[in-house]
N, C-alpha and C positions, 0 to 999 in steps of 0.2 A: 197777334194783336202786335204789332212793330213797337207799340211805346211801353210794355209790359215786358218784365224782365222772364224770361225762361224759368220754368224750373225743373229740373229733370235729375233724378238722383241716382247715383249706383257708388259702388263699392271697391276699391283698390286696395290691393296688398303689397307690403313691402316688409320682406323678411315675417317676421312673429307676429306683425301692425298689420292691421286693418281700418282703414280711414273711408267714413262717408263724404262724399263730395257731390256739389249742385251744378247745371250748366250755367247758374246766375254767377259762379263764382265763391259761394260757401264752399269752406271747409271744414270738418267735424274733426275732433281729436283723435289721436292714434289708439285705437283700441286692442288689444289681445284678442277679445272675441268680435267674431264675426257679428252676431246678433246684436251686441250692444250697438255697433258701427250702424246697423240697418234701424234702430230702435233712434239714434241721431238722425238718421235722413229721416225717417217718419216726422220725426218731431219737427226737423227742420221745416218741411212739406207744410207743416199744420200751423206754424208761427209766422210764415214767408210771406211778407204784404203781397197782393194780389194787382195792387195798382200801380199807377206809373212810375217810373224810374225817378230816383231822384238826384237832381244835379244836372250834367252834361249827358248823360248816357255814356259816357266814357268809362265805364264800370270795370275795374281790373280784379281779377281773380285775388282771394288770399293767398300768399304763397307763405 
């Protein structure tokens, strides 16, 4: 549905750290343990609203 924010998580590595990210723009904290980054992503998916986007739809990723 075009009025809903997509939620598809992945993890990326940078040096010794792993970060969970989502297609909606959410980004978790840098973690040394990949398993913790995956847990952050799972928690985001369970907490993420499934409703329409708020605002103008011009969502920007967190940096």
